[in-house]
PDB file of N, CA, C and O in Angstrom:
ATOM      1  N   UNK A   1      12.619  -6.293  -2.919  1.00  0.00           N
ATOM      2  CA  UNK A   1      11.191  -6.094  -3.071  1.00  0.00           C
ATOM      3  C   UNK A   1      10.813  -4.754  -2.457  1.00  0.00           C
ATOM      4  O   UNK A   1      11.359  -4.358  -1.427  1.00  0.00           O
ATOM      5  N   UNK A   2       9.903  -4.076  -3.077  1.00  0.00           N
ATOM      6  CA  UNK A   2       9.383  -2.818  -2.551  1.00  0.00           C
ATOM      7  C   UNK A   2       7.903  -2.985  -2.238  1.00  0.00           C
ATOM      8  O   UNK A   2       7.270  -3.963  -2.634  1.00  0.00           O
ATOM      9  N   UNK A   3       7.371  -2.011  -1.523  1.00  0.00           N
ATOM     10  CA  UNK A   3       5.974  -2.079  -1.104  1.00  0.00           C
ATOM     11  C   UNK A   3       5.309  -0.739  -1.406  1.00  0.00           C
ATOM     12  O   UNK A   3       5.894   0.326  -1.205  1.00  0.00           O
ATOM     13  N   UNK A   4       4.084  -0.819  -1.890  1.00  0.00           N
ATOM     14  CA  UNK A   4       3.259   0.374  -2.117  1.00  0.00           C
ATOM     15  C   UNK A   4       2.028   0.230  -1.245  1.00  0.00           C
ATOM     16  O   UNK A   4       1.326  -0.779  -1.306  1.00  0.00           O
ATOM     17  N   UNK A   5       1.770   1.243  -0.433  1.00  0.00           N
ATOM     18  CA  UNK A   5       0.619   1.230   0.452  1.00  0.00           C
ATOM     19  C   UNK A   5      -0.417   2.197  -0.110  1.00  0.00           C
ATOM     20  O   UNK A   5      -0.139   3.383  -0.290  1.00  0.00           O
ATOM     21  N   UNK A   6      -1.593   1.688  -0.382  1.00  0.00           N
ATOM     22  CA  UNK A   6      -2.684   2.514  -0.895  1.00  0.00           C
ATOM     23  C   UNK A   6      -3.735   2.687   0.191  1.00  0.00           C
ATOM     24  O   UNK A   6      -4.338   1.718   0.651  1.00  0.00           O
ATOM     25  N   UNK A   7      -3.943   3.925   0.589  1.00  0.00           N
ATOM     26  CA  UNK A   7      -4.995   4.229   1.557  1.00  0.00           C
ATOM     27  C   UNK A   7      -6.257   4.511   0.755  1.00  0.00           C
ATOM     28  O   UNK A   7      -6.499   5.638   0.323  1.00  0.00           O
ATOM     29  N   UNK A   8      -7.050   3.475   0.567  1.00  0.00           N
ATOM     30  CA  UNK A   8      -8.149   3.523  -0.389  1.00  0.00           C
ATOM     31  C   UNK A   8      -9.311   4.409   0.029  1.00  0.00           C
ATOM     32  O   UNK A   8     -10.129   4.786  -0.810  1.00  0.00           O
ATOM     33  N   UNK A   9      -9.400   4.744   1.296  1.00  0.00           N
ATOM     34  CA  UNK A   9     -10.492   5.613   1.744  1.00  0.00           C
ATOM     35  C   UNK A   9     -10.254   7.067   1.332  1.00  0.00           C
ATOM     36  O   UNK A   9     -11.204   7.832   1.165  1.00  0.00           O
ATOM     37  N   UNK A  10      -8.986   7.443   1.169  1.00  0.00           N
ATOM     38  CA  UNK A  10      -8.654   8.837   0.883  1.00  0.00           C
ATOM     39  C   UNK A  10      -8.426   9.133  -0.591  1.00  0.00           C
ATOM     40  O   UNK A  10      -8.247  10.292  -0.965  1.00  0.00           O
ATOM     41  N   UNK A  11      -8.431   8.098  -1.444  1.00  0.00           N
ATOM     42  CA  UNK A  11      -8.257   8.322  -2.874  1.00  0.00           C
ATOM     43  C   UNK A  11      -9.390   7.651  -3.637  1.00  0.00           C
ATOM     44  O   UNK A  11     -10.052   6.750  -3.122  1.00  0.00           O
ATOM     45  N   UNK A  12      -9.602   8.092  -4.852  1.00  0.00           N
ATOM     46  CA  UNK A  12     -10.707   7.569  -5.652  1.00  0.00           C
ATOM     47  C   UNK A  12     -10.403   6.176  -6.207  1.00  0.00           C
ATOM     48  O   UNK A  12      -9.247   5.764  -6.299  1.00  0.00           O
ATOM     49  N   UNK A  13     -11.451   5.478  -6.566  1.00  0.00           N
ATOM     50  CA  UNK A  13     -11.314   4.145  -7.156  1.00  0.00           C
ATOM     51  C   UNK A  13     -10.482   4.215  -8.436  1.00  0.00           C
ATOM     52  O   UNK A  13      -9.657   3.338  -8.693  1.00  0.00           O
ATOM     53  N   UNK A  14     -10.697   5.242  -9.225  1.00  0.00           N
ATOM     54  CA  UNK A  14      -9.953   5.400 -10.474  1.00  0.00           C
ATOM     55  C   UNK A  14      -8.460   5.594 -10.198  1.00  0.00           C
ATOM     56  O   UNK A  14      -7.619   5.080 -10.936  1.00  0.00           O
ATOM     57  N   UNK A  15      -8.133   6.329  -9.146  1.00  0.00           N
ATOM     58  CA  UNK A  15      -6.734   6.551  -8.801  1.00  0.00           C
ATOM     59  C   UNK A  15      -6.085   5.249  -8.313  1.00  0.00           C
ATOM     60  O   UNK A  15      -4.917   4.993  -8.607  1.00  0.00           O
ATOM     61  N   UNK A  16      -6.831   4.432  -7.573  1.00  0.00           N
ATOM     62  CA  UNK A  16      -6.319   3.123  -7.132  1.00  0.00           C
ATOM     63  C   UNK A  16      -6.002   2.271  -8.351  1.00  0.00           C
ATOM     64  O   UNK A  16      -4.936   1.658  -8.416  1.00  0.00           O
ATOM     65  N   UNK A  17      -6.909   2.224  -9.314  1.00  0.00           N
ATOM     66  CA  UNK A  17      -6.687   1.438 -10.527  1.00  0.00           C
ATOM     67  C   UNK A  17      -5.475   1.941 -11.303  1.00  0.00           C
ATOM     68  O   UNK A  17      -4.685   1.145 -11.811  1.00  0.00           O
ATOM     69  N   UNK A  18      -5.328   3.241 -11.394  1.00  0.00           N
ATOM     70  CA  UNK A  18      -4.183   3.832 -12.095  1.00  0.00           C
ATOM     71  C   UNK A  18      -2.875   3.443 -11.399  1.00  0.00           C
ATOM     72  O   UNK A  18      -1.907   3.065 -12.060  1.00  0.00           O
ATOM     73  N   UNK A  19      -2.849   3.535 -10.091  1.00  0.00           N
ATOM     74  CA  UNK A  19      -1.648   3.168  -9.335  1.00  0.00           C
ATOM     75  C   UNK A  19      -1.325   1.694  -9.521  1.00  0.00           C
ATOM     76  O   UNK A  19      -0.166   1.331  -9.721  1.00  0.00           O
ATOM     77  N   UNK A  20      -2.335   0.853  -9.455  1.00  0.00           N
ATOM     78  CA  UNK A  20      -2.110  -0.580  -9.599  1.00  0.00           C
ATOM     79  C   UNK A  20      -1.629  -0.945 -10.998  1.00  0.00           C
ATOM     80  O   UNK A  20      -0.819  -1.859 -11.155  1.00  0.00           O
ATOM     81  N   UNK A  21      -2.112  -0.249 -12.001  1.00  0.00           N
ATOM     82  CA  UNK A  21      -1.674  -0.505 -13.377  1.00  0.00           C
ATOM     83  C   UNK A  21      -0.243  -0.025 -13.614  1.00  0.00           C
ATOM     84  O   UNK A  21       0.443  -0.532 -14.501  1.00  0.00           O
ATOM     85  N   UNK A  22       0.207   0.948 -12.827  1.00  0.00           N
ATOM     86  CA  UNK A  22       1.549   1.502 -12.992  1.00  0.00           C
ATOM     87  C   UNK A  22       2.615   0.693 -12.276  1.00  0.00           C
ATOM     88  O   UNK A  22       3.800   0.818 -12.587  1.00  0.00           O
ATOM     89  N   UNK A  23       2.213  -0.131 -11.328  1.00  0.00           N
ATOM     90  CA  UNK A  23       3.159  -0.899 -10.528  1.00  0.00           C
ATOM     91  C   UNK A  23       3.546  -2.160 -11.280  1.00  0.00           C
ATOM     92  O   UNK A  23       2.694  -2.878 -11.804  1.00  0.00           O
ATOM     93  N   UNK A  24       4.843  -2.416 -11.324  1.00  0.00           N
ATOM     94  CA  UNK A  24       5.296  -3.616 -12.021  1.00  0.00           C
ATOM     95  C   UNK A  24       6.437  -4.258 -11.252  1.00  0.00           C
ATOM     96  O   UNK A  24       6.955  -3.694 -10.288  1.00  0.00           O
ATOM     97  N   UNK A  25       6.810  -5.418 -11.684  1.00  0.00           N
ATOM     98  CA  UNK A  25       7.953  -6.101 -11.096  1.00  0.00           C
ATOM     99  C   UNK A  25       7.670  -6.719  -9.751  1.00  0.00           C
ATOM    100  O   UNK A  25       6.593  -7.266  -9.512  1.00  0.00           O
ATOM    101  N   UNK A  26       8.631  -6.625  -8.892  1.00  0.00           N
ATOM    102  CA  UNK A  26       8.593  -7.287  -7.595  1.00  0.00           C
ATOM    103  C   UNK A  26       8.062  -6.339  -6.513  1.00  0.00           C
ATOM    104  O   UNK A  26       8.657  -6.231  -5.441  1.00  0.00           O
ATOM    105  N   UNK A  27       6.971  -5.670  -6.781  1.00  0.00           N
ATOM    106  CA  UNK A  27       6.381  -4.710  -5.855  1.00  0.00           C
ATOM    107  C   UNK A  27       5.130  -5.293  -5.231  1.00  0.00           C
ATOM    108  O   UNK A  27       4.243  -5.787  -5.928  1.00  0.00           O
ATOM    109  N   UNK A  28       5.067  -5.232  -3.914  1.00  0.00           N
ATOM    110  CA  UNK A  28       3.889  -5.724  -3.195  1.00  0.00           C
ATOM    111  C   UNK A  28       2.939  -4.555  -2.963  1.00  0.00           C
ATOM    112  O   UNK A  28       3.360  -3.464  -2.578  1.00  0.00           O
ATOM    113  N   UNK A  29       1.657  -4.798  -3.202  1.00  0.00           N
ATOM    114  CA  UNK A  29       0.627  -3.782  -3.014  1.00  0.00           C
ATOM    115  C   UNK A  29      -0.153  -4.122  -1.753  1.00  0.00           C
ATOM    116  O   UNK A  29      -0.647  -5.238  -1.595  1.00  0.00           O
ATOM    117  N   UNK A  30      -0.255  -3.147  -0.862  1.00  0.00           N
ATOM    118  CA  UNK A  30      -1.027  -3.318   0.366  1.00  0.00           C
ATOM    119  C   UNK A  30      -2.093  -2.237   0.375  1.00  0.00           C
ATOM    120  O   UNK A  30      -1.787  -1.051   0.254  1.00  0.00           O
ATOM    121  N   UNK A  31      -3.339  -2.649   0.518  1.00  0.00           N
ATOM    122  CA  UNK A  31      -4.448  -1.689   0.584  1.00  0.00           C
ATOM    123  C   UNK A  31      -4.912  -1.547   2.019  1.00  0.00           C
ATOM    124  O   UNK A  31      -4.998  -2.523   2.765  1.00  0.00           O
ATOM    125  N   UNK A  32      -5.210  -0.313   2.389  1.00  0.00           N
ATOM    126  CA  UNK A  32      -5.741  -0.055   3.724  1.00  0.00           C
ATOM    127  C   UNK A  32      -6.874   0.947   3.593  1.00  0.00           C
ATOM    128  O   UNK A  32      -6.703   2.022   3.018  1.00  0.00           O
ATOM    129  N   UNK A  33      -8.020   0.592   4.123  1.00  0.00           N
ATOM    130  CA  UNK A  33      -9.159   1.501   4.072  1.00  0.00           C
ATOM    131  C   UNK A  33      -9.005   2.628   5.091  1.00  0.00           C
ATOM    132  O   UNK A  33      -9.539   3.721   4.902  1.00  0.00           O
ATOM    133  N   UNK A  34      -8.277   2.359   6.163  1.00  0.00           N
ATOM    134  CA  UNK A  34      -8.061   3.357   7.208  1.00  0.00           C
ATOM    135  C   UNK A  34      -6.733   4.055   6.983  1.00  0.00           C
ATOM    136  O   UNK A  34      -5.716   3.389   6.788  1.00  0.00           O
ATOM    137  N   UNK A  35      -6.718   5.356   7.006  1.00  0.00           N
ATOM    138  CA  UNK A  35      -5.481   6.104   6.776  1.00  0.00           C
ATOM    139  C   UNK A  35      -4.949   6.727   8.067  1.00  0.00           C
ATOM    140  O   UNK A  35      -4.557   7.893   8.092  1.00  0.00           O
ATOM    141  N   UNK A  36      -4.943   5.941   9.123  1.00  0.00           N
ATOM    142  CA  UNK A  36      -4.441   6.431  10.399  1.00  0.00           C
ATOM    143  C   UNK A  36      -2.968   6.068  10.564  1.00  0.00           C
ATOM    144  O   UNK A  36      -2.439   5.217   9.848  1.00  0.00           O
ATOM    145  N   UNK A  37      -2.324   6.723  11.513  1.00  0.00           N
ATOM    146  CA  UNK A  37      -0.926   6.423  11.818  1.00  0.00           C
ATOM    147  C   UNK A  37      -0.793   4.990  12.337  1.00  0.00           C
ATOM    148  O   UNK A  37       0.172   4.298  12.015  1.00  0.00           O
ATOM    149  N   UNK A  38      -1.754   4.551  13.134  1.00  0.00           N
ATOM    150  CA  UNK A  38      -1.723   3.174  13.646  1.00  0.00           C
ATOM    151  C   UNK A  38      -1.822   2.161  12.514  1.00  0.00           C
ATOM    152  O   UNK A  38      -1.155   1.127  12.544  1.00  0.00           O
ATOM    153  N   UNK A  39      -2.643   2.450  11.525  1.00  0.00           N
ATOM    154  CA  UNK A  39      -2.778   1.563  10.372  1.00  0.00           C
ATOM    155  C   UNK A  39      -1.452   1.469   9.619  1.00  0.00           C
ATOM    156  O   UNK A  39      -1.014   0.378   9.253  1.00  0.00           O
ATOM    157  N   UNK A  40      -0.827   2.605   9.392  1.00  0.00           N
ATOM    158  CA  UNK A  40       0.468   2.622   8.705  1.00  0.00           C
ATOM    159  C   UNK A  40       1.507   1.863   9.517  1.00  0.00           C
ATOM    160  O   UNK A  40       2.268   1.074   8.957  1.00  0.00           O
ATOM    161  N   UNK A  41       1.551   2.084  10.805  1.00  0.00           N
ATOM    162  CA  UNK A  41       2.502   1.405  11.675  1.00  0.00           C
ATOM    163  C   UNK A  41       2.295  -0.110  11.616  1.00  0.00           C
ATOM    164  O   UNK A  41       3.263  -0.866  11.524  1.00  0.00           O
ATOM    165  N   UNK A  42       1.047  -0.550  11.669  1.00  0.00           N
ATOM    166  CA  UNK A  42       0.751  -1.988  11.602  1.00  0.00           C
ATOM    167  C   UNK A  42       1.209  -2.591  10.277  1.00  0.00           C
ATOM    168  O   UNK A  42       1.782  -3.680  10.245  1.00  0.00           O
ATOM    169  N   UNK A  43       0.952  -1.881   9.197  1.00  0.00           N
ATOM    170  CA  UNK A  43       1.382  -2.372   7.874  1.00  0.00           C
ATOM    171  C   UNK A  43       2.891  -2.471   7.798  1.00  0.00           C
ATOM    172  O   UNK A  43       3.425  -3.469   7.315  1.00  0.00           O
ATOM    173  N   UNK A  44       3.582  -1.450   8.269  1.00  0.00           N
ATOM    174  CA  UNK A  44       5.045  -1.463   8.213  1.00  0.00           C
ATOM    175  C   UNK A  44       5.617  -2.565   9.093  1.00  0.00           C
ATOM    176  O   UNK A  44       6.575  -3.231   8.702  1.00  0.00           O
ATOM    177  N   UNK A  45       5.042  -2.766  10.279  1.00  0.00           N
ATOM    178  CA  UNK A  45       5.518  -3.850  11.147  1.00  0.00           C
ATOM    179  C   UNK A  45       5.274  -5.211  10.511  1.00  0.00           C
ATOM    180  O   UNK A  45       6.123  -6.099  10.593  1.00  0.00           O
ATOM    181  N   UNK A  46       4.128  -5.376   9.884  1.00  0.00           N
ATOM    182  CA  UNK A  46       3.779  -6.661   9.263  1.00  0.00           C
ATOM    183  C   UNK A  46       4.685  -6.980   8.091  1.00  0.00           C
ATOM    184  O   UNK A  46       5.009  -8.145   7.862  1.00  0.00           O
ATOM    185  N   UNK A  47       5.099  -5.971   7.344  1.00  0.00           N
ATOM    186  CA  UNK A  47       5.847  -6.198   6.112  1.00  0.00           C
ATOM    187  C   UNK A  47       7.324  -5.813   6.220  1.00  0.00           C
ATOM    188  O   UNK A  47       8.035  -5.838   5.216  1.00  0.00           O
ATOM    189  N   UNK A  48       7.792  -5.462   7.404  1.00  0.00           N
ATOM    190  CA  UNK A  48       9.180  -5.016   7.569  1.00  0.00           C
ATOM    191  C   UNK A  48      10.172  -6.078   7.123  1.00  0.00           C
ATOM    192  O   UNK A  48      11.178  -5.755   6.491  1.00  0.00           O
ATOM    193  N   UNK A  49       9.911  -7.315   7.433  1.00  0.00           N
ATOM    194  CA  UNK A  49      10.824  -8.392   7.033  1.00  0.00           C
ATOM    195  C   UNK A  49      10.857  -8.571   5.526  1.00  0.00           C
ATOM    196  O   UNK A  49      11.884  -8.957   4.968  1.00  0.00           O
ATOM    197  N   UNK A  50       9.753  -8.297   4.869  1.00  0.00           N
ATOM    198  CA  UNK A  50       9.679  -8.492   3.421  1.00  0.00           C
ATOM    199  C   UNK A  50      10.433  -7.409   2.662  1.00  0.00           C
ATOM    200  O   UNK A  50      10.921  -7.658   1.559  1.00  0.00           O
ATOM    201  N   UNK A  51      10.537  -6.198   3.238  1.00  0.00           N
ATOM    202  CA  UNK A  51      11.192  -5.115   2.516  1.00  0.00           C
ATOM    203  C   UNK A  51      12.582  -4.799   3.039  1.00  0.00           C
ATOM    204  O   UNK A  51      13.291  -3.983   2.449  1.00  0.00           O
ATOM    205  N   UNK A  52      12.980  -5.421   4.121  1.00  0.00           N
ATOM    206  CA  UNK A  52      14.303  -5.146   4.710  1.00  0.00           C
ATOM    207  C   UNK A  52      15.401  -5.835   3.936  1.00  0.00           C
ATOM    208  O   UNK A  52      16.574  -5.714   4.289  1.00  0.00           O
TER     209      UNK A  52
END
């Protein structure tokens, strides 16, 4: 399984929709409104078992 992290505050709604439409298969989508390093770290820690 792979993971795609979308930082929705830094990209447009249309770009989010385009990315989501392009993702297929066994890919998990995680959205984060905050694009900080702490936010990324928290997401990776939360999902590390799922992608390892």
